[in-house]
N, CA, C and O of each residue as an XYZ file, in Angstrom:
696
protein
N     126.678    115.989     89.095
C     125.610    116.318     90.031
C     124.398    116.880     89.295
O     123.263    116.497     89.577
N     124.642    117.790     88.349
C     123.540    118.392     87.615
C     122.796    117.336     86.800
O     121.570    117.374     86.687
N     123.557    116.388     86.231
C     122.923    115.324     85.453
C     122.007    114.487     86.333
O     120.878    114.184     85.947
N     122.490    114.110     87.521
C     121.662    113.271     88.400
C     120.432    114.032     88.880
O     119.374    113.429     89.058
N     120.544    115.334     89.091
C     119.376    116.122     89.486
C     118.362    116.185     88.350
O     117.161    116.045     88.581
N     118.842    116.396     87.114
C     117.940    116.434     85.963
C     117.269    115.077     85.774
O     116.073    114.992     85.498
N     118.064    114.017     85.927
C     117.527    112.665     85.806
C     116.465    112.409     86.871
O     115.427    111.808     86.593
N     116.732    112.868     88.083
C     115.779    112.694     89.182
C     114.476    113.418     88.882
O     113.401    112.853     89.081
N     114.549    114.656     88.408
C     113.350    115.425     88.080
C     112.586    114.753     86.942
O     111.359    114.664     86.977
N     113.319    114.281     85.930
C     112.686    113.628     84.796
C     111.967    112.348     85.238
O     110.824    112.110     84.846
N     112.628    111.538     86.043
C     112.015    110.280     86.488
C     110.805    110.561     87.373
O     109.764    109.921     87.229
N     110.943    111.506     88.277
C     109.817    111.858     89.138
C     108.642    112.330     88.299
O     107.500    111.953     88.562
N     108.909    113.144     87.299
C     107.840    113.618     86.419
C     107.171    112.467     85.690
O     105.946    112.412     85.583
N     107.991    111.542     85.185
C     107.426    110.389     84.486
C     106.580    109.532     85.412
O     105.516    109.051     85.021
N     107.048    109.341     86.632
C     106.285    108.553     87.600
C     104.904    109.168     87.785
O     103.890    108.472     87.734
N     104.878    110.472     87.998
C     103.590    111.113     88.230
C     102.738    111.154     86.972
O     101.518    111.013     87.055
N     103.356    111.346     85.797
C     102.580    111.366     84.559
C     101.930    110.024     84.283
O     100.788    109.964     83.830
N     102.652    108.950     84.555
C     102.115    107.630     84.235
C     101.255    107.037     85.333
O     100.450    106.145     85.067
N     101.406    107.505     86.543
C     100.634    106.899     87.622
C      99.503    107.772     88.120
O      98.508    107.262     88.635
N      99.639    109.072     87.978
C      98.603    109.963     88.484
C      98.290    111.008     87.411
O      98.868    112.094     87.420
N      97.390    110.692     86.498
C      97.050    111.669     85.470
C      96.420    112.925     86.074
O      95.799    112.881     87.136
N      96.596    114.038     85.372
C      96.094    115.297     85.905
C      94.577    115.347     85.906
O      93.984    116.011     86.756
N      93.939    114.660     84.970
C      92.479    114.612     84.954
C      92.041    113.153     84.890
O      92.663    112.328     84.220
N      90.994    112.866     85.577
C      90.443    111.520     85.596
C      88.984    111.619     85.199
O      88.245    112.455     85.719
N      88.570    110.759     84.271
C      87.197    110.840     83.788
C      86.214    110.223     84.770
O      85.012    110.468     84.667
N      86.691    109.433     85.711
C      85.816    108.767     86.665
C      85.845    109.496     88.004
O      86.912    109.798     88.538
N      84.684    109.768     88.527
C      84.569    110.271     89.890
C      83.917    109.165     90.707
O      82.776    108.786     90.441
N      84.629    108.649     91.695
C      84.059    107.550     92.471
C      82.764    107.961     93.163
O      82.610    109.095     93.616
N      81.838    107.006     93.231
C      80.621    107.268     93.989
C      80.967    107.244     95.481
O      82.075    106.865     95.860
N      80.030    107.643     96.306
C      80.298    107.792     97.746
C      80.800    106.504     98.402
O      81.785    106.563     99.137
N      80.173    105.339     98.174
C      80.671    104.126     98.828
C      82.099    103.769     98.404
O      82.905    103.321     99.219
N      82.399    103.974     97.108
C      83.753    103.681     96.635
C      84.749    104.653     97.246
O      85.833    104.242     97.661
N      84.403    105.935     97.311
C      85.314    106.923     97.880
C      85.543    106.653     99.366
O      86.661    106.821     99.853
N      84.519    106.242    100.085
C      84.676    105.894    101.498
C      85.632    104.713    101.633
O      86.479    104.691    102.525
N      85.491    103.739    100.748
C      86.381    102.581    100.752
C      87.816    103.003    100.462
O      88.740    102.591    101.163
N      88.002    103.815     99.440
C      89.341    104.288     99.086
C      89.932    105.077    100.251
O      91.084    104.857    100.627
N      89.158    105.989    100.821
C      89.655    106.779    101.960
C      90.030    105.905    103.141
O      91.049    106.140    103.792
N      89.207    104.888    103.425
C      89.505    104.049    104.588
C      90.791    103.262    104.386
O      91.506    102.991    105.350
N      91.095    102.893    103.146
C      92.360    102.206    102.854
C      93.509    103.206    102.884
O      94.539    102.945    103.505
N      93.345    104.332    102.228
C      94.442    105.292    102.072
C      94.822    105.995    103.369
O      95.972    106.403    103.533
N      93.882    106.142    104.286
C      94.225    106.787    105.555
C      95.246    105.976    106.351
O      95.923    106.509    107.230
N      95.352    104.685    106.038
C      96.321    103.841    106.738
C      97.693    103.850    106.074
O      98.627    103.237    106.591
N      97.836    104.535    104.934
C      99.125    104.608    104.251
C      99.857    105.871    104.664
O      99.308    106.724    105.362
N     101.106    105.981    104.224
C     101.939    107.130    104.587
C     101.454    108.406    103.912
O     101.491    109.478    104.516
N     100.997    108.299    102.658
C     100.577    109.486    101.930
C      99.203    109.235    101.309
O      99.096    108.686    100.213
N      98.183    109.632    102.008
C      96.812    109.356    101.589
C      96.483    110.011    100.252
O      95.750    109.425     99.454
N      96.997    111.197     99.986
C      96.687    111.884     98.736
C      97.144    111.066     97.530
O      96.354    110.826     96.617
N      98.408    110.635     97.512
C      98.917    109.866     96.372
C      98.261    108.497     96.283
O      98.080    107.962     95.189
N      97.912    107.939     97.410
C      97.183    106.682     97.431
C      95.842    106.864     96.717
O      95.507    106.087     95.823
N      95.086    107.870     97.101
C      93.789    108.135     96.478
C      93.925    108.424     94.997
O      93.189    107.864     94.184
N      94.856    109.292     94.639
C      95.045    109.648     93.230
C      95.419    108.424     92.409
O      94.928    108.253     91.293
N      96.269    107.585     92.941
C      96.693    106.400     92.211
C      95.521    105.460     91.958
O      95.359    104.951     90.849
N      94.720    105.232     92.961
C      93.578    104.331     92.797
C      92.550    104.944     91.852
O      92.108    104.285     90.910
N      92.170    106.181     92.087
C      91.129    106.822     91.277
C      91.548    106.901     89.805
O      90.715    106.734     88.914
N      92.833    107.156     89.549
C      93.288    107.286     88.164
C      93.167    105.988     87.384
O      93.163    106.006     86.154
N      93.068    104.861     88.081
C      92.974    103.568     87.399
C      91.556    103.010     87.343
O      91.338    101.957     86.743
N      90.594    103.686     87.948
C      89.224    103.183     87.953
C      88.600    103.307     86.565
O      88.869    104.258     85.831
N      87.773    102.341     86.226
C      87.064    102.437     84.950
C      85.558    102.555     85.137
O      84.800    102.541     84.168
N      85.133    102.670     86.390
C      83.718    102.886     86.689
C      83.604    103.585     88.038
O      84.479    103.429     88.891
N      82.535    104.353     88.240
C      82.396    105.098     89.497
C      82.266    104.197     90.723
O      82.753    104.538     91.801
N      81.615    103.057     90.561
C      81.462    102.147     91.697
C      82.449    101.001     91.538
O      82.382    100.244     90.569
N      83.341    100.878     92.467
C      84.376     99.864     92.381
C      84.397     99.049     93.650
O      84.303     99.586     94.754
N      84.520     97.764     93.484
C      84.604     96.885     94.636
C      86.039     96.835     95.150
O      86.983     97.192     94.446
N      86.174     96.396     96.356
C      87.487     96.328     96.988
C      88.422     95.367     96.258
O      89.636     95.566     96.270
N      87.878     94.331     95.624
C      88.730     93.411     94.871
C      89.440     94.134     93.729
O      90.598     93.844     93.430
N      88.744     95.071     93.094
C      89.355     95.845     92.009
C      90.485     96.713     92.536
O      91.527     96.832     91.893
N      90.288     97.316     93.695
C      91.332     98.150     94.287
C      92.563     97.302     94.616
O      93.692     97.724     94.366
N      92.347     96.117     95.172
C      93.477     95.224     95.478
C      94.215     94.841     94.198
O      95.446     94.800     94.179
N      93.470     94.560     93.133
C      94.103     94.188     91.859
C      94.870     95.358     91.256
O      95.977     95.185     90.746
N      94.281     96.547     91.315
C      94.956     97.736     90.775
C      96.293     97.943     91.476
O      97.317     98.138     90.821
N      96.288     97.901     92.788
C      97.511     98.159     93.541
C      98.534     97.045     93.329
O      99.727     97.323     93.202
N      98.088     95.799     93.289
C      99.020     94.687     93.059
C      99.652     94.796     91.672
O     100.847     94.553     91.510
N      98.849     95.160     90.676
C      99.387     95.339     89.329
C     100.370     96.507     89.291
O     101.446     96.394     88.705
N     100.006     97.625     89.911
C     100.900     98.788     89.910
C     102.241     98.467     90.565
O     103.282     98.926     90.095
N     102.228     97.685     91.640
C     103.478     97.304     92.301
C     104.336     96.469     91.355
O     105.542     96.695     91.255
N     103.731     95.511     90.663
C     104.464     94.669     89.717
C     104.998     95.504     88.556
O     106.162     95.371     88.178
N     104.166     96.350     87.999
C     104.572     97.207     86.887
C     105.735     98.118     87.295
O     106.685     98.305     86.535
N     105.646     98.674     88.488
C     106.706     99.531     89.006
C     108.019     98.760     89.113
O     109.081     99.302     88.809
N     107.954     97.504     89.540
C     109.194     96.723     89.690
C     109.839     96.473     88.336
O     111.064     96.513     88.224
N     109.048     96.218     87.314
C     109.598     95.986     85.977
C     110.284     97.248     85.440
O     111.362     97.169     84.852
N     109.665     98.391     85.640
C     110.269     99.656     85.204
C     111.551     99.932     85.988
O     112.550    100.369     85.416
N     111.523     99.679     87.284
C     112.684     99.926     88.126
C     113.871     99.078     87.680
O     114.991     99.584     87.603
N     113.650     97.820     87.390
C     114.728     96.936     86.930
C     115.344     97.469     85.646
O     116.567     97.522     85.517
N     114.509     97.862     84.702
C     115.019     98.393     83.439
C     115.813     99.681     83.657
O     116.866     99.870     83.049
N     115.316    100.561     84.514
C     116.038    101.816     84.780
C     117.396    101.563     85.435
O     118.397    102.161     85.041
N     117.432    100.690     86.420
C     118.703    100.403     87.092
C     119.689     99.806     86.101
O     120.829    100.257     85.987
N     119.231     98.781     85.385
C     120.111     98.048     84.471
C     120.579     98.916     83.299
O     121.763     98.916     82.963
N     119.662     99.650     82.680
C     119.972    100.346     81.437
C     120.434    101.788     81.615
O     121.144    102.314     80.758
N     120.043    102.436     82.713
C     120.371    103.850     82.877
C     121.253    104.132     84.095
O     122.313    104.748     83.973
N     120.812    103.683     85.259
C     121.493    104.093     86.484
C     122.896    103.500     86.615
O     123.846    104.237     86.879
N     123.043    102.191     86.438
C     124.376    101.569     86.598
C     125.371    102.095     85.575
O     126.483    102.466     85.952
N     125.010    102.143     84.276
C     125.988    102.657     83.312
C     126.406    104.106     83.564
O     127.502    104.507     83.174
N     125.561    104.881     84.198
C     125.870    106.299     84.408
C     126.383    106.614     85.808
O     126.703    107.765     86.107
N     126.463    105.605     86.664
C     126.969    105.841     88.020
C     128.418    106.296     87.927
O     129.210    105.741     87.166
N     128.750    107.316     88.713
C     130.067    107.934     88.580
C     131.117    107.430     89.563
O     132.263    107.875     89.496
N     130.780    106.533     90.459
C     131.804    105.992     91.356
C     131.499    104.530     91.692
O     130.350    104.097     91.605
N     132.522    103.778     92.073
C     132.339    102.339     92.337
C     131.347    102.034     93.457
O     130.626    101.039     93.387
N     131.301    102.878     94.488
C     130.365    102.637     95.589
C     128.923    102.757     95.101
O     128.076    101.935     95.450
N     128.649    103.769     94.307
C     127.298    103.946     93.760
C     126.930    102.764     92.871
O     125.805    102.266     92.930
N     127.880    102.310     92.040
C     127.606    101.152     91.183
C     127.326     99.909     92.011
O     126.429     99.131     91.687
N     128.088     99.722     93.072
C     127.881     98.548     93.927
C     126.496     98.585     94.583
O     125.799     97.571     94.632
N     126.104     99.756     95.084
C     124.776     99.890     95.689
C     123.680     99.617     94.663
O     122.689     98.950     94.962
N     123.865    100.136     93.460
C     122.858     99.935     92.415
C     122.800     98.478     91.974
O     121.722     97.974     91.660
N     123.936     97.796     91.946
C     123.924     96.363     91.607
C     123.180     95.566     92.683
O     122.452     94.623     92.376
N     123.373     95.956     93.942
C     122.625     95.306     95.028
C     121.133     95.555     94.851
O     120.320     94.646     95.018
N     120.779     96.789     94.512
C     119.375     97.117     94.279
C     118.819     96.336     93.092
O     117.670     95.895     93.128
N     119.621     96.159     92.041
C     119.171     95.399     90.875
C     118.883     93.952     91.263
O     117.853     93.397     90.881
N     119.786     93.347     92.013
C     119.568     91.964     92.464
C     118.319     91.881     93.335
O     117.520     90.953     93.209
N     118.164     92.858     94.215
C     116.982     92.895     95.083
C     115.718     93.042     94.259
O     114.736     92.336     94.490
N     115.736     93.951     93.303
C     114.547     94.194     92.472
C     114.184     92.986     91.625
O     113.003     92.744     91.377
N     115.175     92.222     91.175
C     114.871     90.999     90.436
C     114.101     90.019     91.321
O     113.151     89.380     90.867
N     114.513     89.902     92.587
C     113.776     89.059     93.531
C     112.396     89.619     93.826
O     111.416     88.878     93.902
N     112.328     90.926     93.989
C     111.050     91.596     94.256
C     110.066     91.318     93.124
O     108.897     91.017     93.367
N     110.545     91.422     91.894
C     109.667     91.204     90.744
C     109.068     89.797     90.765
O     107.879     89.629     90.497
N     109.870     88.802     91.078
C     109.364     87.417     91.113
C     108.270     87.266     92.171
O     107.248     86.627     91.922
N     108.485     87.854     93.349
C     107.467     87.761     94.401
C     106.217     88.563     94.050
O     105.105     88.140     94.367
N     106.384     89.711     93.401
C     105.216     90.503     93.006
C     104.427     89.826     91.893
O     103.206     89.964     91.826
N     105.117     89.093     91.019
C     104.397     88.304     90.024
C     103.552     87.238     90.708
O     102.404     87.006     90.330
N     104.129     86.591     91.720
C     103.366     85.608     92.496
C     102.178     86.245     93.194
O     101.092     85.668     93.243
N     102.391     87.442     93.736
C     101.310     88.153     94.416
C     100.200     88.517     93.440
O      99.020     88.387     93.763
N     100.569     88.966     92.260
C      99.554     89.340     91.276
C      98.778     88.115     90.796
O      97.558     88.172     90.642
N      99.480     87.013     90.561
C      98.776     85.773     90.188
C      97.822     85.349     91.301
O      96.715     84.884     91.029
N      98.248     85.509     92.546
C      97.389     85.140     93.686
C      96.144     86.019     93.736
O      95.049     85.514     93.979
N      96.290     87.321     93.510
C      95.122     88.207     93.565
C      94.163     87.890     92.419
O      92.950     88.025     92.578
N      94.684     87.477     91.282
C      93.812     87.099     90.172
C      93.027     85.825     90.486
O      91.937     85.611     89.956
N      93.591     84.988     91.347
C      92.879     83.768     91.791
C      92.019     84.045     93.027
O      91.392     83.134     93.568
N      91.992     85.288     93.464
C      91.275     85.687     94.683
C      91.840     85.012     95.933
O      91.112     84.767     96.894
N      93.121     84.719     95.914
C      93.805     84.135     97.069
C      94.554     85.269     97.779
O      95.759     85.447     97.599
N      93.816     86.022     98.581
C      94.367     87.237     99.171
C      95.363     86.956    100.288
O      96.255     87.771    100.523
N      95.241     85.858    100.967
C      96.219     85.542    102.014
C      97.575     85.240    101.382
O      98.608     85.639    101.918
N      97.581     84.535    100.242
C      98.849     84.281     99.549
C      99.425     85.580     98.994
O     100.634     85.803     99.053
N      98.560     86.435     98.456
C      99.021     87.732     97.957
C      99.698     88.525     99.070
O     100.777     89.084     98.871
N      99.064     88.574    100.240
C      99.645     89.319    101.370
C     100.973     88.701    101.805
O     101.898     89.420    102.182
N     101.069     87.385    101.754
C     102.310     86.719    102.146
C     103.446     87.121    101.207
O     104.530     87.488    101.659
N     103.195     87.051     99.912
C     104.210     87.461     98.938
C     104.602     88.927     99.143
O     105.785     89.267     99.176
N     103.601     89.777     99.279
C     103.891     91.206     99.367
C     104.558     91.579    100.680
O     105.391     92.485    100.705
N     104.221     90.918    101.754
C     104.896     91.179    103.028
C     106.368     90.817    102.925
O     107.221     91.510    103.479
N     106.670     89.736    102.219
C     108.055     89.354    102.014
C     108.782     90.413    101.191
O     109.941     90.725    101.464
N     108.107     90.964    100.189
C     108.709     92.011     99.353
C     109.080     93.237    100.193
O     110.137     93.833     99.986
N     108.216     93.612    101.134
C     108.526     94.771    101.983
C     109.840     94.562    102.715
O     110.609     95.508    102.881
N     110.111     93.343    103.153
C     111.392     93.038    103.788
C     112.546     93.094    102.797
O     113.630     93.570    103.132
N     112.321     92.612    101.583
C     113.375     92.639    100.564
C     113.767     94.063    100.189
O     114.943     94.348     99.961
N     112.789     94.949    100.128
C     113.091     96.331     99.729
C     114.075     96.999    100.675
O     114.760     97.944    100.285
N     114.157     96.527    101.903
C     115.114     97.091    102.851
C     116.558     96.806    102.450
O     117.470     97.478    102.931
N     116.783     95.823    101.578
C     118.134     95.497    101.123
C     118.646     96.513    100.108
O     119.849     96.600     99.863
N     117.744     97.269     99.528
C     118.130     98.270     98.532
C     118.274     99.616     99.227
O     117.471    100.525     99.012
N     119.294     99.735    100.053
C     119.548    100.980    100.780
C     120.445    101.877     99.939
O     121.587    101.534     99.636
N     119.915    103.007     99.575
C     120.681    103.967     98.802
C     120.096    105.353     99.026
O     118.912    105.492     99.333
N     120.915    106.359     98.874
C     120.410    107.723     98.956
C     120.203    108.305     97.560
O     119.949    109.500     97.408
N     120.313    107.451     96.546
C     120.098    107.855     95.167
C     118.611    108.165     95.004
O     117.778    107.260     95.061
N     118.286    109.411     94.807
C     116.910    109.898     94.858
C     115.923    109.102     94.001
O     114.845    108.767     94.492
N     116.243    108.787     92.745
C     115.264    108.010     91.973
C     114.961    106.643     92.595
O     113.825    106.175     92.522
N     115.949    106.007     93.198
C     115.703    104.707     93.831
C     114.870    104.869     95.096
O     114.014    104.034     95.388
N     115.113    105.924     95.835
C     114.310    106.189     97.028
C     112.853    106.357     96.629
O     111.959    105.822     97.285
N     112.613    107.101     95.551
C     111.244    107.321     95.075
C     110.600    106.030     94.566
O     109.431    105.767     94.849
N     111.350    105.232     93.823
C     110.809    103.978     93.305
C     110.466    103.033     94.459
O     109.420    102.384     94.436
N     111.330    102.953     95.456
C     111.049    102.096     96.613
C     109.833    102.604     97.383
O     109.004    101.813     97.832
N     109.728    103.919     97.534
C     108.577    104.497     98.223
C     107.296    104.141     97.470
O     106.300    103.760     98.085
N     107.320    104.264     96.144
C     106.128    103.983     95.347
C     105.752    102.508     95.448
O     104.576    102.169     95.577
N     106.754    101.634     95.388
C     106.472    100.188     95.514
C     105.843     99.893     96.870
O     104.872     99.141     96.954
N     106.390    100.480     97.928
C     105.835    100.259     99.267
C     104.389    100.760     99.356
O     103.542    100.101     99.959
N     104.108    101.907     98.766
C     102.760    102.454     98.793
C     101.785    101.500     98.103
O     100.727    101.195     98.654
N     102.128    101.026     96.906
C     101.241    100.128     96.172
C     101.040     98.813     96.932
O      99.926     98.293     96.998
N     102.110     98.288     97.495
C     101.996     97.037     98.256
C     101.114     97.249     99.477
O     100.251     96.423     99.771
N     101.324     98.341    100.183
C     100.507     98.602    101.367
C      99.037     98.798    101.015
O      98.159     98.362    101.760
N      98.760     99.449     99.887
C      97.365     99.612     99.459
C      96.735     98.247     99.222
O      95.634     97.975     99.701
N      97.433     97.388     98.484
C      96.826     96.087     98.176
C      96.700     95.224     99.423
O      95.721     94.492     99.565
N      97.670     95.294    100.327
C      97.577     94.525    101.576
C      96.388     95.024    102.418
O      95.603     94.229    102.934
N      96.274     96.340    102.545
C      95.164     96.902    103.338
C      93.819     96.572    102.695
O      92.857     96.261    103.398
N      93.745     96.637    101.368
C      92.480     96.299    100.709
C      92.162     94.817    100.903
O      91.020     94.453    101.184
N      93.168     93.972    100.754
C      92.939     92.526    100.863
C      92.545     92.115    102.283
O      91.839     91.122    102.460
N      92.980     92.845    103.273
C      92.593     92.518    104.650
C      91.085     92.648    104.845
O      90.509     92.011    105.726
N      90.461     93.463    104.032
C      89.011     93.666    104.160
C      88.223     92.604    103.407
O      87.003     92.522    103.546
N      88.909     91.792    102.612
C      88.201     90.771    101.816
C      88.055     89.475    102.602
O      87.488     88.507    102.097
C-alpha cells in the first residue's frame, strides 16, 4: 500500500512538472486569454486547462488552431507515456491477479486509444477538424473500458479526457 501511494504521488508530481510548469515566460494577450477562458470554462477543471494551454504557448497571441494542436498533441503524448507506465511499471508491480487483469485491459485500451489519437493529431495537422473530433470522440468512449480505482490510471484518464475535450472545444470554433 505504501509503495502504491508513493508511486501515485511521484506520478502525479511528474504529470504536473511536465505539463504545467511553475513559471511560464509567455503571458497571453487579452484576445488569446479570452479564447482560452471560453474553451476552458466548458471543461471540468478550468484552472488546469488554462495552465496546460498557457504553459505550451510560444507567443502571447495565439490562434485557436494552435490551441487545438497543443491539446491534440498533449493527448497523444499522454497516451504514449501511459502505455509505457502500464507495461513497464504498473503490471509488473501489481500485487494481485485482479489488479493485473484490470491493468492489462487498460493497456489494450490505451493501445487502441494511441492509434486513434495519432489519427486525430494527423487530422489536426491537415486542418481537418471534423475528422479530429471524430477520432477523439471515439477515444472518449474507449477510455470508459479502462475502469480501475488505481489512482495513477484515474489521473492519466482524467488528463487524457481534459486534453481531448480542450481540442474538441477549440476545433468546434474553427
